Structure formats: structure tokens, C-alpha cells
RODO-2510 file (C-alpha; in nm, 4 decimals, decimal comma):
residues 245
     n   res          X          Y          Z
     1     v     2,5477     1,9814     3,6100
     2     k     2,4485     1,6881     3,4576
     3     a     2,8030     1,6284     3,2682
     4     t     2,9484     1,6661     3,6274
     5     v     2,7157     1,4004     3,7552
     6     l     2,7788     1,1810     3,4816
     7     e     3,1035     1,1643     3,5157
     8     k     3,1188     1,1006     3,8975
     9     a     2,8897     0,7928     3,7861
    10     s     3,1064     0,6737     3,5003
    11     s     3,3881     0,6064     3,7147
    12     a     3,1744     0,3845     3,8961
    13     i     3,0480     0,2120     3,5973
    14     e     3,3868     0,1739     3,4701
    15     e     3,4993    -0,0369     3,7548
    16     l     3,1995    -0,2627     3,6823
    17     r     3,3106    -0,2842     3,3164
    18     g     3,6767    -0,3711     3,4264
    19     a     3,5412    -0,6550     3,6383
    20     i     3,2806    -0,8072     3,4133
    21     v     3,4047    -0,7265     3,0258
    22     d     3,7854    -0,7323     3,1086
    23     n     3,8360    -0,9835     3,3669
    24     g     3,5272    -1,2023     3,2706
    25     s     3,4152    -1,2270     3,6658
    26     i     3,0610    -1,2223     3,7914
    27     v     2,9957    -0,9371     4,0109
    28     d     2,7679    -1,0312     4,2907
    29     g     2,5076    -0,8094     4,3937
    30     f     2,5166    -0,6371     4,0351
    31     g     2,1706    -0,5256     4,0423
    32     s     2,1987    -0,3469     4,3634
    33     k     2,5171    -0,1961     4,2887
    34     a     2,3683    -0,0600     3,9548
    35     d     2,0712     0,0912     4,1466
    36     s     2,3341     0,2601     4,3994
    37     i     2,5061     0,4237     4,1177
    38     c     2,1918     0,5536     3,9697
    39     n     2,0227     0,6793     4,2664
    40     q     2,3152     0,8588     4,3489
    41     a     2,3518     1,0419     4,0565
    42     l     1,9866     1,1301     4,0754
    43     q     2,0502     1,2440     4,4159
    44     d     2,3168     1,4687     4,3338
    45     f     2,1459     1,6032     4,0185
    46     a     1,8361     1,6865     4,2387
    47     q     2,0299     1,8948     4,4923
    48     t     2,1703     2,1032     4,2353
    49     a     1,9160     2,1039     3,9679
    50     p     1,9047     2,4531     3,7925
    51     s     1,5140     2,4755     3,7833
    52     a     1,1764     2,3245     3,8316
    53     e     1,0896     2,3783     3,4936
    54     v     1,3590     2,1431     3,3175
    55     y     1,4085     1,9122     3,6601
    56     d     1,1647     1,6403     3,5307
    57     k     1,3199     1,6459     3,1808
    58     k     1,6823     1,6486     3,2766
    59     l     1,6144     1,3959     3,5400
    60     e     1,4867     1,1357     3,3037
    61     e     1,7535     1,1906     3,0386
    62     l     2,0295     1,1627     3,3235
    63     e     1,8613     0,8109     3,4322
    64     l     1,8562     0,7016     3,0638
    65     s     2,2468     0,7927     3,0080
    66     l     2,3231     0,5861     3,3177
    67     d     2,0773     0,2910     3,2622
    68     a     2,2125     0,2118     2,8843
    69     p     2,5783     0,1337     2,9682
    70     l     2,4739    -0,0532     3,2857
    71     q     2,2288    -0,2751     3,0880
    72     v     2,5076    -0,3670     2,8633
    73     l     2,7093    -0,4893     3,1375
    74     y     2,3964    -0,6765     3,2490
    75     l     2,3680    -0,8796     2,9576
    76     r     2,7430    -0,9586     2,9565
    77     q     2,6667    -1,0721     3,3532
    78     l     2,3815    -1,3122     3,2251
    79     a     2,6169    -1,4568     2,9445
    80     l     2,8619    -1,5384     3,2370
    81     l     2,6016    -1,6455     3,4387
    82     r     2,4698    -1,8722     3,1724
    83     e     2,8013    -2,0488     3,1328
    84     k     2,8312    -2,1047     3,4707
    85     a     2,4949    -2,2674     3,5048
    86     l     2,5784    -2,4997     3,2022
    87     n     2,9336    -2,6118     3,3616
    88     r     2,7182    -2,7210     3,6757
    89     f     2,5052    -2,9278     3,4623
    90     l     2,7945    -3,0509     3,2274
    91     s     2,9685    -3,1550     3,5721
    92     s     2,6557    -3,2833     3,7649
    93     t     2,7278    -3,6859     3,8543
    94     g     2,5043    -3,9045     4,0481
    95     t     2,1664    -3,7475     3,9421
    96     s     1,9442    -3,7911     3,6336
    97     d     1,9419    -3,5265     3,3379
    98     f     1,6224    -3,3890     3,4643
    99     e     1,7271    -3,3189     3,8202
   100     a     2,0568    -3,1606     3,6836
   101     i     1,8685    -2,9364     3,4620
   102     l     1,6359    -2,8216     3,7499
   103     q     1,9546    -2,7424     3,9506
   104     a     2,1546    -2,5577     3,7144
   105     d     1,8345    -2,3525     3,5814
   106     g     1,7682    -2,2770     3,9610
   107     l     2,1183    -2,1390     3,9886
   108     f     2,0856    -1,9269     3,7216
   109     a     1,7563    -1,7828     3,8031
   110     r     1,8653    -1,7006     4,1165
   111     e     2,1920    -1,5426     4,0479
   112     a     2,0231    -1,3554     3,7455
   113     e     1,7644    -1,2066     3,9665
   114     d     2,0436    -1,0941     4,1908
   115     a     2,1931    -0,9286     3,9028
   116     t     1,8574    -0,7366     3,8042
   117     r     1,7929    -0,3702     3,8808
   118     e     1,4556    -0,3232     4,0823
   119     a     1,1691    -0,1580     3,9223
   120     s     1,3425    -0,1605     3,5744
   121     d     1,2388    -0,3418     3,2383
   122     w     1,5547    -0,5515     3,2467
   123     d     1,4865    -0,9311     3,2131
   124     f     1,6605    -1,2284     3,1450
   125     a     1,3697    -1,4629     3,0265
   126     s     1,5320    -1,4979     2,6800
   127     e     1,8639    -1,5988     2,8171
   128     r     1,6965    -1,8504     3,0542
   129     a     1,5152    -2,0126     2,8137
   130     y     1,8105    -2,0371     2,5738
   131     l     1,9983    -2,1787     2,8579
   132     q     1,7189    -2,4453     2,9011
   133     s     1,7136    -2,5187     2,5245
   134     i     2,1046    -2,5881     2,5375
   135     m     2,0591    -2,8317     2,8353
   136     n     1,7690    -3,0010     2,6931
   137     n     1,9537    -3,0640     2,3420
   138     i     2,2604    -3,1964     2,5500
   139     s     2,0161    -3,4118     2,7242
   140     r     1,8600    -3,5687     2,4193
   141     s     2,1913    -3,6136     2,2402
   142     g     2,2811    -3,7995     2,5367
   143     k     1,9870    -4,0364     2,5545
   144     k     2,0172    -4,0794     2,1828
   145     a     2,3822    -4,1955     2,2196
   146     t     2,2823    -4,4267     2,5012
   147     d     1,9961    -4,5827     2,3021
   148     e     2,2385    -4,6405     2,0268
   149     k     2,4778    -4,7809     2,2219
   150     l     2,2369    -5,0288     2,3947
   151     y     2,0948    -5,1278     2,0388
   152     s     2,4289    -5,2049     1,8997
   153     s     2,5013    -5,4205     2,2319
   154     q     2,1982    -5,6104     2,1682
   155     k     2,2379    -5,6864     1,8264
   156     q     2,6062    -5,8199     1,9125
   157     e     2,4111    -6,0312     2,1911
   158     t     2,1696    -6,1609     1,9125
   159     a     2,4544    -6,2207     1,7057
   160     m     2,6611    -6,4352     1,9373
   161     q     2,3281    -6,5942     2,0193
   162     f     2,2565    -6,7035     1,6797
   163     l     2,6366    -6,8026     1,6036
   164     q     2,6063    -7,0566     1,9145
   165     s     2,2875    -7,2049     1,8068
   166     q     2,4426    -7,2675     1,4511
   167     q     2,7528    -7,4373     1,6302
   168     q     2,5169    -7,6358     1,8165
   169     m     2,3200    -7,7541     1,5224
   170     i     2,6503    -7,8451     1,3566
   171     q     2,7485    -8,0681     1,6430
   172     q     2,4528    -8,2298     1,6356
   173     l     2,4576    -8,2974     1,2737
   174     q     2,7970    -8,4550     1,3327
   175     m     2,6609    -8,6785     1,6143
   176     q     2,4100    -8,7887     1,3861
   177     l     2,6681    -8,8692     1,0876
   178     y     2,9561    -8,9924     1,2772
   179     g     2,7762    -9,1122     1,6034
   180     q     2,8476    -8,9811     1,9688
   181     n     3,1349    -8,7230     1,9900
   182     t     3,4284    -8,8796     2,1999
   183     p     3,6607    -8,6522     2,4028
   184     w     3,9573    -8,8187     2,2705
   185     n     4,1769    -8,6233     1,9714
   186     v     4,5145    -8,7954     1,8780
   187     g     4,7311    -8,6956     1,6292
   188     v     5,0441    -8,9099     1,5280
   189     a     5,3249    -8,8030     1,2970
   190     y     5,6475    -9,0397     1,1661
   191     r     5,8962    -8,9574     0,9467
   192     i     6,0276    -9,2555     0,7172
   193     p     6,4268    -9,2615     0,7670
   194     d     6,6339    -9,1106     0,5211
   195     t     6,3567    -9,0020     0,3136
   196     n     6,1692    -8,6628     0,2724
   197     f     5,8351    -8,8568     0,3484
   198     n     5,6284    -8,7411     0,6647
   199     l     5,3224    -8,9738     0,7652
   200     q     5,0400    -8,8159     0,9694
   201     g     4,7661    -8,9402     1,1244
   202     s     4,4982    -8,8139     1,3345
   203     y     4,1620    -8,9208     1,5032
   204     q     3,9404    -8,6145     1,5945
   205     q     3,5569    -8,6198     1,6837
   206     g     3,5052    -8,9922     1,5874
   207     r     3,6992    -8,9285     1,2495
   208     a     4,0314    -9,0712     1,1391
   209     n     4,2296    -8,8760     0,8942
   210     v     4,5756    -9,0170     0,7183
   211     q     4,8067    -8,7833     0,5517
   212     l     5,1473    -8,8316     0,3277
   213     s     5,3340    -8,5392     0,2641
   214     c     5,7062    -8,4835     0,1036
   215     v     5,8558    -8,2388     0,3619
   216     p     6,2406    -8,1992     0,3555
   217     d     6,4100    -8,2352     0,6635
   218     e     6,5963    -7,9128     0,7162
   219     y     6,7687    -8,0571     1,0379
   220     a     6,9109    -8,3869     0,8502
   221     p     7,2521    -8,2561     0,7933
   222     l     7,2939    -8,1951     1,1688
   223     l     7,1789    -8,5481     1,2352
   224     g     7,3908    -8,7346     1,0242
   225     a     7,2893    -8,9895     0,7441
   226     n     7,0565    -9,1823     0,9885
   227     g     6,9305    -8,9188     1,1964
   228     f     6,9689    -9,0545     1,5659
   229     t     6,8421    -9,3849     1,5066
   230     n     6,7871    -9,6307     1,2240
   231     g     6,4573    -9,7426     1,3325
   232     v     6,1524    -9,5708     1,5114
   233     g     6,2456    -9,3286     1,8193
   234     p     6,2096    -8,9884     1,9549
   235     g     6,3973    -8,8194     1,6826
   236     n     6,1596    -8,9233     1,4276
   237     l     5,8123    -8,9572     1,5696
   238     g     5,5617    -8,6956     1,6977
   239     l     5,2748    -8,8090     1,9154
   240     s     5,0155    -8,5350     2,0525
   241     l     4,7254    -8,6159     2,2345
   242     n     4,4322    -8,3773     2,3361
   243     l     4,1321    -8,4804     2,6037
   244     s     3,8137    -8,2364     2,5848
   245     l     3,6241    -8,2687     2,8945
***
């Protein structure tokens, strides 16, 4: 009788195992379905019990034989529920980490309660605590990364302020040494005809600079012996003017 009842209940348990283990799917109302399997098996056994002397002992053995595989599936279902709640936490937007943790924890608790058999020793407290620990660690890591990014930004801002103050000090020293800065920046370049000598002059921030250099004219063969002209003209005179306001 016991073997017949177990064989009938095993087919129902196998359907649940295929959905949870093979397909990785969450079975809605798993707790009530597990209760129905056990209660139906116990009812079938009670109707065909051999004798009252062995009834209680066989009934307990039967319930343990059904509860063990169902509890294994229950633990697997809790792992799927934990993964679902964690994904909800990670994908939450527009809320604080504290609110996201509360929402994900509430989701797990509701669905885990639905998967638990009534009047059994099944418990999901450890899985819930593990989920809370993971979410808290993620939240702390994210806060730490944000703080480090903010600290780095503050350091860059401080460095920029320091460089700006140094630049202002340099400008003040230049004003003390050379007088009031002028907005005029003038540069003049002149190549002496038929020579490789180039004369350059500049006036910038109240200081004048004159430089004489020997630079071969790469375009001389194209311009002829004397270039475009024998005197000062647009071919051998360069002028630049920058005005800072």
C-alpha cells in the first residue's frame, strides 16, 4: 500500500522538479501544491491502511518520504526567488538604496512565504538574511565608489584653484616688474633679400624681443634670384597682430 501511494505522489513531485530544476522556473503557490501532494497521499494511505497497530508508524514514514524531496525543491525555489529579488534591487531606479532594499526584501518574503508548507519545519530565514547581506554589501560598495569619485573631483577642483591662484600671482609679479599689461601683442618677421638671415621682432605683455636667425629659404629657387622684389614687400615681410580684451 505504501509503495503504491508513494508511486502516485512521486509523479506529481516529478512535475514540480521538472519546472523548478530543469526549466529554472518559479512555481507559483509551491507551498500549497506541496501540501496537496502530501495530504492526498496520506488520505489514500488511510483509506487502505492494513491495521491500526502499524497505521501511525507507517503514516509518519510516508510523510517523511514525501517531505524530503519536496523540501529539496523548496530550497531550489528559494534560490530562484532570491535571484529574482536581487535583480529587482539591481534594476531599481529613482529610489534610494534603502528603499530598493526594502522593496526587494518584501518581494522575497511574500513569495517565499507562498512557497512554504503550512505546519512544517520549512524556513526561509537564512536565505532572506543572505539576500539582505548581499544587497547591503552592494549598497556599501556603490556608496564607497561614489565617495571616491566625489573626493577625486574635489581634488581636481582644488588643483585647478591652486593653478589659477599661481597664474594670478605670476601676472601680478609681471605687472610689478614690467608695469601695466597691455592688450597688444605684435610680431614682425623680415627676411633680408638674397640672404638666409631672418629678422624677427615681437612685443608681448609690455616686453620687446628681437631675434636674428639664419634660416634657408626653401622657396628661393621658385621665386628667382631676388624673390618677388628687391625691397620690402609682401613676399619677404610678415606681420601678425593679436589683441586680447
